[in-house]
VEXVEXZA-220587 format. One line per field, with one value per residue (C-alpha): residue number from 0; residue in three letters; y, x, z. Coordinates in pm, 1 decimal. Layout:
N
seq = NUM_...
type = ALA_...
Y = Y_...
X = X_...
Z = Z_...
This chain:
246
seq = 0_1_2_3_4_5_6_7_8_9_10_11_12_13_14_15_16_17_18_19_20_21_22_23_24_25_26_27_28_29_30_31_32_33_34_35_36_37_38_39_40_41_42_43_44_45_46_47_48_49_50_51_52_53_54_55_56_57_58_59_60_61_62_63_64_65_66_67_68_69_70_71_72_73_74_75_76_77_78_79_80_81_82_83_84_85_86_87_88_89_90_91_92_93_94_95_96_97_98_99_100_101_102_103_104_105_106_107_108_109_110_111_112_113_114_115_116_117_118_119_120_121_122_123_124_125_126_127_128_129_130_131_132_133_134_135_136_137_138_139_140_141_142_143_144_145_146_147_148_149_150_151_152_153_154_155_156_157_158_159_160_161_162_163_164_165_166_167_168_169_170_171_172_173_174_175_176_177_178_179_180_181_182_183_184_185_186_187_188_189_190_191_192_193_194_195_196_197_198_199_200_201_202_203_204_205_206_207_208_209_210_211_212_213_214_215_216_217_218_219_220_221_222_223_224_225_226_227_228_229_230_231_232_233_234_235_236_237_238_239_240_241_242_243_244_245
type = MET_SER_LYS_GLU_THR_LYS_PRO_THR_LEU_VAL_MET_LEU_HIS_GLY_LEU_LEU_GLY_ASP_ARG_HIS_ASP_TRP_GLY_ALA_VAL_MET_SER_GLY_LEU_ALA_GLY_VAL_ASP_CYS_LEU_ALA_LEU_ASP_LEU_PRO_GLY_HIS_GLY_ASP_ASN_HIS_GLN_ARG_GLN_VAL_ALA_SER_PHE_GLU_GLY_PHE_HIS_HIS_TRP_LEU_ASN_ASP_THR_LEU_MET_ALA_HIS_GLY_ILE_ARG_ARG_TYR_CYS_LEU_LEU_GLY_TYR_SER_LEU_GLY_GLY_ARG_LEU_ALA_LEU_TYR_HIS_ALA_SER_ARG_GLN_PRO_SER_GLY_LEU_GLU_ALA_LEU_TRP_LEU_GLU_SER_ALA_HIS_PRO_GLY_LEU_ALA_ASP_SER_GLU_ARG_THR_ALA_ARG_ILE_ALA_HIS_ASP_GLU_HIS_TRP_ALA_ARG_ARG_PHE_GLU_GLN_GLU_VAL_LEU_ARG_GLU_VAL_LEU_THR_ASP_TRP_TYR_GLN_GLN_SER_VAL_PHE_ALA_ASP_LEU_THR_ASP_ALA_GLN_ARG_HIS_ARG_GLN_ILE_HIS_ARG_ARG_LEU_ALA_ASN_ARG_GLY_PRO_ALA_VAL_ALA_LYS_MET_LEU_ARG_ALA_THR_SER_LEU_GLY_MET_GLN_PRO_SER_LEU_TRP_SER_TRP_LEU_GLU_ASN_THR_SER_LEU_PRO_VAL_GLY_TYR_PHE_SER_GLY_LEU_ARG_ASP_ALA_LYS_PHE_ASN_ALA_LEU_ALA_SER_ARG_LEU_ALA_THR_LEU_ALA_PRO_ARG_LEU_ARG_HIS_ILE_ALA_LEU_ALA_GLY_GLY_HIS_ASN_LEU_HIS_SER_GLU_LEU_PRO_GLU_GLU_VAL_SER_ASN_TRP_LEU_SER_ALA_GLY_LEU_ARG
Y = -2712.0_-2491.8_-2219.6_-2457.7_-2713.2_-2499.7_-2162.8_-1852.5_-1641.9_-1284.7_-1019.0_-663.3_-408.3_-113.8_258.0_404.5_57.0_-146.3_-508.6_-531.3_-505.7_-877.6_-984.1_-1131.4_-1323.2_-1456.7_-1584.2_-1808.8_-1955.1_-2220.3_-2407.1_-2146.8_-1958.2_-1590.9_-1270.9_-944.2_-651.6_-276.2_-120.3_156.8_483.1_296.9_159.7_83.0_145.5_502.4_636.1_391.8_506.9_357.4_565.4_326.3_-14.7_-152.0_-3.3_-182.0_-508.0_-485.6_-382.0_-687.3_-917.7_-778.6_-809.2_-1171.1_-1250.3_-1083.1_-1306.3_-1618.7_-1680.6_-1877.7_-2016.0_-1792.3_-1695.8_-1333.7_-1181.8_-813.1_-575.1_-269.7_-94.0_-401.6_-614.6_-393.7_-412.1_-788.7_-818.0_-615.1_-820.3_-1143.6_-1018.2_-990.8_-1370.1_-1379.7_-1706.7_-1883.6_-1730.1_-2010.8_-1835.2_-1489.0_-1376.2_-1036.2_-846.9_-548.1_-473.6_-304.7_-470.2_-136.7_143.8_206.4_462.7_717.5_704.9_748.0_1127.0_1187.4_929.4_1074.3_1417.3_1266.7_1104.0_1417.9_1611.3_1369.2_1358.1_1735.7_1721.7_1449.1_1664.6_1996.3_1947.7_1813.0_1434.9_1389.2_1632.0_1460.9_1117.2_1238.0_1332.4_1027.5_786.8_969.4_843.8_618.4_309.5_330.4_389.7_57.5_168.3_267.6_590.1_388.7_188.8_507.0_665.8_359.9_364.4_732.1_673.1_377.5_569.4_871.2_709.0_767.4_1036.0_1243.7_1326.7_960.0_853.3_1124.6_995.5_638.9_753.5_937.4_650.5_385.6_577.2_358.5_597.4_491.5_119.4_-90.6_-263.2_-625.6_-753.6_-946.5_-1094.4_-1223.2_-1372.7_-1568.0_-1653.1_-2013.1_-1892.3_-1981.8_-1658.2_-1600.8_-1276.3_-1173.0_-918.6_-796.7_-821.3_-476.1_-332.3_-286.1_-152.5_-419.3_-706.2_-621.6_-589.7_-931.7_-1088.9_-948.0_-1080.2_-1425.9_-1426.4_-1320.9_-1535.8_-1883.8_-1990.7_-1704.3_-1804.1_-1533.3_-1550.1_-1313.7_-1266.6_-1088.9_-782.3_-455.4_-331.6_-432.6_-801.1_-900.9_-653.0_-723.7_-1101.4_-1228.9_-1581.6_-1632.3_-1498.9_-1725.2_-2028.6_-1971.0_-1913.0_-2223.1_-2436.6_-2284.5_-2323.4_-2694.4
X = -1764.0_-2069.5_-2170.0_-2438.1_-2185.8_-1889.1_-1885.4_-1764.9_-1493.6_-1624.3_-1353.5_-1399.2_-1118.3_-1034.0_-1107.6_-965.5_-914.3_-1100.2_-1161.1_-828.9_-645.2_-713.8_-565.3_-241.6_-423.5_-681.1_-406.6_-289.1_-633.1_-655.9_-984.6_-1149.6_-1448.3_-1374.6_-1574.0_-1390.6_-1631.7_-1595.4_-1736.5_-1994.6_-1817.5_-1526.1_-1420.3_-1710.8_-1948.8_-1829.0_-2179.1_-2343.7_-2373.7_-2487.8_-2579.7_-2482.4_-2344.5_-2696.7_-2730.6_-2414.4_-2545.7_-2853.4_-2643.7_-2421.2_-2721.7_-2863.8_-2528.0_-2481.5_-2833.9_-2766.3_-2460.3_-2654.6_-2441.0_-2608.4_-2305.8_-2007.2_-1713.9_-1616.6_-1267.8_-1230.3_-938.6_-953.6_-1283.1_-1383.9_-1314.8_-1527.3_-1811.3_-1771.0_-1777.2_-2096.6_-2259.7_-2159.1_-2302.5_-2642.2_-2631.0_-2696.1_-2808.2_-2531.4_-2225.6_-1986.2_-1667.0_-1523.7_-1166.1_-1050.7_-731.5_-628.0_-990.4_-1112.2_-1403.0_-1524.2_-1445.3_-1547.9_-1828.8_-1584.3_-1375.9_-1652.1_-1692.3_-1323.2_-1315.3_-1619.1_-1452.6_-1129.7_-1309.3_-1513.0_-1186.7_-1064.3_-1403.3_-1400.1_-1050.2_-1149.2_-1445.4_-1266.5_-896.8_-678.9_-682.6_-306.8_-240.8_-491.4_-350.1_2.5_-106.1_-334.4_-45.3_157.8_-78.1_73.1_-112.3_97.4_426.9_570.4_554.5_877.8_885.0_860.8_562.2_390.7_443.8_297.3_-8.4_-71.3_-40.4_-280.8_-545.7_-564.7_-852.6_-1082.7_-1352.4_-1294.9_-1662.4_-1763.2_-1488.8_-1599.9_-1958.2_-1844.8_-1603.3_-1880.7_-2129.4_-1886.0_-1670.4_-1526.0_-1698.8_-2034.9_-1962.6_-2126.0_-1878.0_-1855.6_-1602.3_-1868.4_-2007.0_-1661.6_-1620.9_-1945.9_-1997.5_-1982.6_-1887.4_-1526.4_-1321.7_-963.1_-775.3_-462.7_-233.1_116.4_394.7_516.7_168.2_195.4_-157.1_-350.8_-123.6_-181.8_-554.2_-560.9_-368.4_-620.4_-906.4_-752.7_-736.6_-1099.6_-1234.8_-1078.6_-1245.1_-1083.7_-770.5_-503.3_-257.8_36.6_254.7_588.8_442.9_262.9_-94.5_-165.8_-73.2_-266.2_-54.3_276.6_252.8_-15.3_125.1_120.4_-233.2_-341.3_-181.4_-364.3_-692.6_-649.6_-592.7_-890.5_-1125.4_-1062.7
Z = -2489.0_-2529.4_-2287.3_-2164.8_-2033.0_-1928.9_-1750.4_-1932.9_-1769.2_-1778.0_-1737.2_-1607.3_-1645.2_-1421.4_-1451.1_-1774.8_-1924.3_-2183.9_-2277.3_-2460.8_-2126.5_-2080.2_-2414.7_-2279.3_-2005.3_-2251.4_-2482.8_-2200.6_-2132.7_-2401.9_-2383.0_-2159.1_-2297.8_-2218.9_-2254.7_-2181.7_-2153.6_-2191.3_-1875.7_-1910.2_-1990.2_-2151.0_-2489.1_-2718.5_-2426.8_-2364.9_-2434.4_-2193.5_-1833.5_-1504.5_-1200.9_-921.1_-829.3_-848.5_-1195.5_-1301.2_-1156.0_-1378.7_-1679.9_-1634.2_-1600.1_-1924.5_-2101.1_-1999.8_-2113.4_-2449.9_-2493.6_-2400.2_-2092.0_-1812.1_-1626.6_-1561.0_-1341.2_-1286.4_-1292.8_-1209.9_-1164.8_-935.4_-1024.5_-1224.5_-919.2_-696.6_-946.7_-974.9_-596.9_-567.6_-843.1_-668.0_-338.1_-506.5_-552.0_-927.5_-1080.4_-1269.7_-1101.8_-1003.4_-889.0_-827.9_-897.8_-773.0_-854.7_-642.4_-552.3_-233.3_-43.1_96.2_338.0_696.1_728.8_871.6_554.1_298.3_290.8_227.7_-51.8_-225.6_-215.8_-349.0_-642.0_-711.5_-743.0_-1009.1_-1183.3_-1225.4_-1368.1_-1615.5_-1722.2_-1754.7_-1828.8_-2107.3_-2071.7_-2109.2_-1824.6_-1596.4_-1676.0_-1605.4_-1253.2_-1213.8_-1256.3_-992.8_-721.8_-456.2_-579.2_-898.9_-718.2_-841.2_-1206.6_-1378.6_-1578.1_-1900.5_-1772.7_-1657.7_-1999.5_-2173.8_-1948.5_-2019.5_-2394.9_-2383.9_-2189.1_-2421.6_-2613.8_-2314.8_-2309.1_-1996.9_-1923.2_-1960.0_-1718.9_-1476.3_-1470.2_-1405.3_-1134.0_-951.3_-984.0_-862.1_-614.9_-342.9_-104.9_-250.6_-242.2_30.6_258.6_148.2_398.7_588.8_268.1_175.2_521.0_493.2_127.7_7.3_-342.8_-435.9_-428.0_-537.5_-473.8_-669.0_-507.2_-588.9_-335.5_-443.3_-387.6_-11.2_44.2_-142.2_-46.8_319.5_252.5_84.3_370.1_614.9_402.8_391.4_772.0_808.8_525.3_542.7_215.5_23.6_-167.0_-158.5_-449.1_-391.7_-699.8_-739.0_-907.4_-841.9_-860.8_-1222.1_-1230.8_-1542.9_-1738.4_-1566.2_-1514.8_-1754.4_-1782.9_-1406.5_-1379.7_-1668.2_-1505.3_-1178.8_-1357.1_-1573.4_-1264.7_-1084.7_-1378.6_-1435.4
């Protein structure tokens, strides 16, 4: 069907990723019109920058318009999920569903200062140090604890195409510490929302379970994987998306 009669699934990757991260999921979505985007500061958009979540919201609106997309669903992983969530909270015309993967809805006010400092530390490293060395330390963070040594090595190798200063700018602009808390919005929205979490990702699986309790309309999909489900279990993610997009 044309974009006029069937919504497009728009996909947003995480920090350090690019549109190709969704390739395996897209291959399992026969009959679904998909558009995987490079975020500002990444991939072919490494020279494009946004200064805030609101700036990203406008960038995404302009990008969808340029592609002739009027009806769409959003799928976002980690940073891409947080950006998708903010965009959805602005109630854009044409958005019909939201799918989140390992994405944080926002911190309490008391946690923001520490997170901004944490992200500033990493931003400076991305700006000033050898990218391979920064990535080696980046993938030692607790959120990636489920990765094997081989998986961690592959991730580092894949992310070497990034430009450190561009990543730093995006990290500062979209720090979790700068993100509005959208817990209440998720509790009250009438928009269909699905949330993928990995059973081996203790932090985000617990977060998703809490969300599902607070937001009865939110569908929590817990899969037997870690933080990066679309890479680890693409067929399962595709199957759930296919069913939800019918």
